[in-house]
N, C-alpha and C positions, 0 to 999 in steps of 0.2 A: 543621698542622705535624706531621710524623712524630715518633714518640716518640724515635727515635735522635737526630734533630736537636735536639729539645727538651732532651734530657739533655746533649748537647754544649754547648748554649747555657747551661744551668744551671751546668755546669762552668766555663765562661768567666766568667759573672757571679759565681760563688762566689769565684773567685780574686780578682776585683776588689773584692768586697765585704768579704772577711774579712781581707785584708792591711792592715797599719797604714797609716793615712792620716788626713787631717783629720777626717773623720766619726768614725772610731773613736777618735781621741784625745779628741774632744769628748765622746763617749758615755762613755768610761772616766772622764774627769774629772768629768762630771756624776754618774755613778753613785757615785763616791767621795764627792763633796761633798753630794749630795742624796738618795742612795738610788735603788734600782731603779725603784720606782713613780713617784716624783716626776720622774724623767727620761724617762718614756715619751713625754711630749709632745714632747720634743726629737727622739726617734726618729721619731715620727709626722711632724714637720716635715721631717726629712731625707728620709723616704720619699716624702712628697708632692712635695718639691722634685725628687727623682729622677724621679718619674712625669711631672711637668710638663716637665722637660727632655727626657725620652725622647720624649714626644709632639711636642715642638718639633723634635727631630732627625728623627723619623719623617715629619713632614709639612712639611719644607722648610727650617727655620731652620738645621739642621745643615749644609746645603749652603753656606750663606753663610760659615760659619767656614772651610770648605775653600777657598771661592772668594776670600775676602778675608783675607789673613794679618794685616792690621792689626787686624781684629776679634779674632783669636786673641791677638794681643799685648795688646790692651785687657783681655781676659779674664784673662790672666796677671797683669797689673799690678793689676787690681781684686781678683782672687782673692788675690794675695800680700798686699795691704794689709789685706784683711778677715781673713785668717788671722793676720797679725801682731797685729791688734787683738784677736782672740779669744784668742790666746796670752797677751797682756798681761792680759786679764780673768781667765783661768785662773790664771796665775802669781800674781796679786795677790788671789785670792779669800780671803775671811776665814775663819778657823778656825770650824768649826761641828761640834758633836757631833750625830750623827744621832739620838740618843735623847732630846735635850732637848725640853722642852715649850714652850720659848720660840718666838716667831715667827721662823722661820728666813728666811735670804735666799732669794730666788726663783731657781729654775733658769732656764736659758736658754729663752726662749719658742720655740714651734714655728716662727714665721716666720723666726727667725734661722737655724735649721737648714735650712729650705727655701731661704733666700737664699744660703746657702753653696753649695748645689748649682748655682745659676744662674751663679755666678762661679768655679766650680771647674773649671779646664781638664781635670784628671784625670777628673772625672765626665763632662764632655762627651765626652772621648775614649772612655770606657767605653760611653756611649750610642751614639756614632757607630760604634764597633766592633761592638756588638750588632746594630744595625740593618743595617749593611753586610754583616755576616757571616751573620746568621740570618734576615733577612726574606726572604719569598718574592715572586716577581714576579707581576704580573697580578692576577687576582681574589683570589688567596690573600694579597695584601700586608696588607690590614687585619687579617685573622685572625692572620697571623704577628706583627704588631705587638702585638696583644692578648696573644698567647702570650709575647712578650718582656716585656711589661709585667707579666704575672702572675709570670713567672720572676724578674724584677728585684725585685718586691715580696716574694716568698718568700725569696730569698737575703738581701735587706736586713733583713728581719725577724729571721731566724735569726742573722745576723752581728751585728745590733744587740743582740739579747738576750744574746749571748755577751759582747760588749764591755761592755754595761751591767752584767751579772752580775760580770764581772771587776772593774770599777770599784767596785761595791757591796761586794764582798769586801775589796778594798783599803781602802775607807772604814771597814770594821769593824775592820780590823787597826790602822789608824793612830789611836792613842789620844791621843798627845801633840800639843800645838800645834806643836812643832818638826818632828815627823815629817810632820804635815799640811802645813806650809809647804814642806818639802822636796819632798813629793810634788807639790804644786801647781806649784811652780817647775819641777820635772822635766817635768810634763805640759805646761806652758806652753812650755818649750824644745822638746819633741818636736813640739808643734803648730807652733811657729815653723819647725822644721826641715822640716816638710812643704812649706814654700815652695820648698825646694831641689828637691823632686820636681816641682813645677810647671815649674821652669826647666831640668830635666834633658833 
């Protein structure tokens, strides 16, 4: 893949990765509730889910979504239900001081971050767009898919660090139980609002 095409692809992926959406709302809420380091496993799960989905798109499954609209509808319904469940978990998260020595609640496990990708229609469209727009034909196809995979991992890592850092900073600012509760409810509502993006 030529450098100019790779940079164009990075721009496309960056816009998709950095803009607010379900992944970034979860990372922000997790960073605020559990801190940067304890939330890295969630970021890793999200990134792994994106890579699995990209490979599925690149090697045929994505075509099924385009061929069968009912499958796309199923993804929308399942993704919406899962997002609403995650929104509820975020909104009702218990107050926790990041500095305490007590046994804290556990952050979301990596598999849940990965699962979100597999039922997130926006993420599927991102992968479909990347493969359709930036993969090369013929013998260069596999190499271009590897380049897309590397590009996606890079932008997801940087965007994830930014949103986790933002959440961690907010978590240090929120000192009272009331402020903490308001933040979690707001993040839960924003995560639930991402359902509207799915149906747009």
